[in-house]
C-alpha positions in Angstrom: 0.0 0.0 0.0 1.4 3.4 -1.0 2.0 6.3 1.3 -0.7 8.9 1.5 0.1 12.2 -0.3 2.0 14.5 2.0 0.7 17.7 0.4 -2.5 19.5 -0.3 -3.5 19.0 -3.9 -5.5 22.3 -4.1 -2.6 24.3 -2.6 -0.2 22.6 -5.0 -2.4 23.5 -8.0 -2.6 27.1 -6.8 1.2 27.2 -6.5 1.7 25.6 -9.9 -0.8 28.1 -11.4 1.2 31.0 -10.0 4.4 29.7 -11.4 3.0 29.0 -14.9 1.2 32.4 -14.9 4.4 34.2 -13.9 6.9 32.3 -16.1 4.9 30.6 -18.8 4.7 26.9 -19.5 8.0 26.6 -21.3 10.0 28.6 -18.8 8.6 26.7 -15.8 10.8 23.6 -15.1 10.1 20.5 -13.2 12.7 21.6 -10.7 10.9 24.9 -10.3 7.7 23.1 -9.6 9.1 20.5 -7.2 11.0 23.3 -5.3 7.9 25.5 -5.0 5.5 22.7 -4.3 8.0 21.2 -1.8 7.7 17.7 -3.2 10.0 15.4 -5.0 9.9 14.8 -8.8 8.5 11.2 -8.3 5.8 12.7 -6.1 4.9 15.3 -8.7 4.7 12.6 -11.4 2.6 10.3 -9.1 0.2 13.1 -8.3 0.0 14.8 -11.8 1.5 12.3 -14.3 3.7 15.0 -16.0 4.2 18.7 -16.4 1.8 19.0 -19.4 -1.0 17.2 -17.4 -0.4 19.4 -14.4 -0.5 22.5 -16.6 -3.8 21.4 -18.2 -5.3 20.8 -14.8 -4.1 24.3 -13.7 -5.7 25.9 -16.8 -9.0 24.0 -16.3 -9.0 25.2 -12.7 -8.2 28.8 -13.8 -11.0 28.8 -16.4 -13.5 27.3 -14.0 -12.8 29.9 -11.3 -15.3 32.6 -10.4 -12.8 35.1 -11.5 -12.9 33.8 -15.1 -13.6 36.7 -17.5 -15.5 34.5 -20.0 -17.7 33.1 -17.3 -18.5 36.6 -16.1 -20.1 37.3 -19.5 -22.5 34.4 -19.3 -24.7 36.3 -16.8 -25.5 39.2 -19.1 -29.0 39.4 -20.5 -28.2 41.6 -23.5 -25.0 42.2 -25.5 -23.9 45.3 -23.7 -24.2 43.5 -20.3 -22.3 40.5 -21.6 -19.4 42.7 -22.8 -19.5 45.0 -19.8 -19.4 42.0 -17.3 -16.4 40.6 -19.2 -14.6 43.9 -19.4 -15.4 44.7 -15.7 -14.0 41.4 -14.6 -10.9 41.8 -16.7 -10.3 45.3 -15.4 -10.5 44.0 -11.8 -8.6 40.8 -12.2 -5.9 41.5 -14.7 -4.0 44.1 -12.5 -4.9 42.4 -9.2 -2.1 42.0 -6.6 -3.6 38.7 -5.6 -2.0 36.9 -8.5 0.4 37.6 -11.4 -0.9 40.4 -13.7 -2.7 39.7 -16.9 -4.4 36.5 -17.9 -2.9 33.0 -17.8 -4.8 31.9 -20.9 -4.3 35.0 -23.0 -0.5 35.1 -22.5 0.4 31.5 -23.0 1.2 30.6 -26.6 0.3 26.9 -26.3 -3.3 27.7 -25.3 -4.8 28.8 -28.7 -7.4 26.1 -28.4 -8.5 27.5 -25.1 -8.7 31.0 -26.5 -10.7 29.7 -29.5 -13.1 27.9 -27.1 -13.5 31.1 -25.1 -14.3 33.1 -28.2 -16.9 30.4 -29.2 -18.5 30.5 -25.7 -18.7 34.3 -26.0 -20.2 34.1 -29.6 -22.7 31.5 -28.5 -23.8 33.8 -25.6 -24.0 36.8 -27.9 -26.2 34.8 -30.3 -28.6 34.2 -27.3 -28.9 37.8 -26.3 -30.0 41.0 -28.1 -29.0 44.6 -28.9 -31.9 46.9 -28.5 -34.3 44.0 -28.8 -32.7 42.7 -32.0 -30.3 39.8 -32.5 -26.6 40.6 -32.4 -25.8 41.2 -36.1 -22.4 39.4 -36.2 -21.9 37.6 -32.9 -18.7 35.9 -34.1 -17.0 39.1 -35.1 -18.1 40.8 -31.9 -16.7 37.9 -29.9 -13.4 38.1 -31.8 -13.2 41.8 -31.1 -13.9 41.2 -27.4 -11.2 38.6 -27.1 -8.7 40.6 -29.0 -9.4 43.5 -26.6 -9.0 41.1 -23.6 -5.6 39.9 -24.9 -4.6 43.6 -25.2 -5.9 44.3 -21.7 -3.9 41.4 -20.4 -0.7 42.7 -21.9 -1.5 46.2 -20.7 -1.9 45.0 -17.1 1.4 43.0 -17.4 3.0 46.2 -18.4 1.8 47.9 -15.3 -1.7 49.4 -16.1 -4.0 49.6 -13.1 -7.7 48.9 -12.9 -8.7 52.5 -13.7 -6.5 52.6 -16.9 -8.1 49.3 -18.0 -11.6 50.6 -17.3 -11.0 53.7 -19.4 -10.1 51.4 -22.3 -13.1 49.1 -21.8 -15.5 52.1 -21.5 -14.2 53.4 -24.9 -14.6 49.9 -26.4 -18.2 49.8 -25.2 -18.9 53.2 -26.7 -17.2 52.2 -30.0 -19.0 48.9 -30.4 -22.3 50.3 -29.2 -23.9 47.0 -28.1 
């Protein structure tokens, strides 16, 4: 019978998330992970299989969190509320001192499938809601615009922009798009 795990899996995932978010997947080594998680390499492999699987679990945890920008948009009842909820969440979360700045998904090159899925989720929600009582004319393009802006906001936050600076950008985006 194997020994029980001597670490808290949730805490380990949170620590790994911070490392991947700060350094990126490629720049985060197994030795970085074992040092920060305070476990041996065999323990890391026993718990998470490999670095890629650990990273995928971290990303799933990140995207399912209440702080998720895409999730925030699901609550909107019209196009403007969908975009405003996403932009508000991004403005609050991307510069937050509680974690590395920016967005884990928007800054990691290997996560294009996740970004595509997030755009599709946003487009689907925009197809369900209205603008002034009418269907959103081009939900896919509006979703693409929204996610391009979110990537830019993520970079802006990593470069030091604060919440108010991000909010000014998103307020302009809402005026320009007019949903």
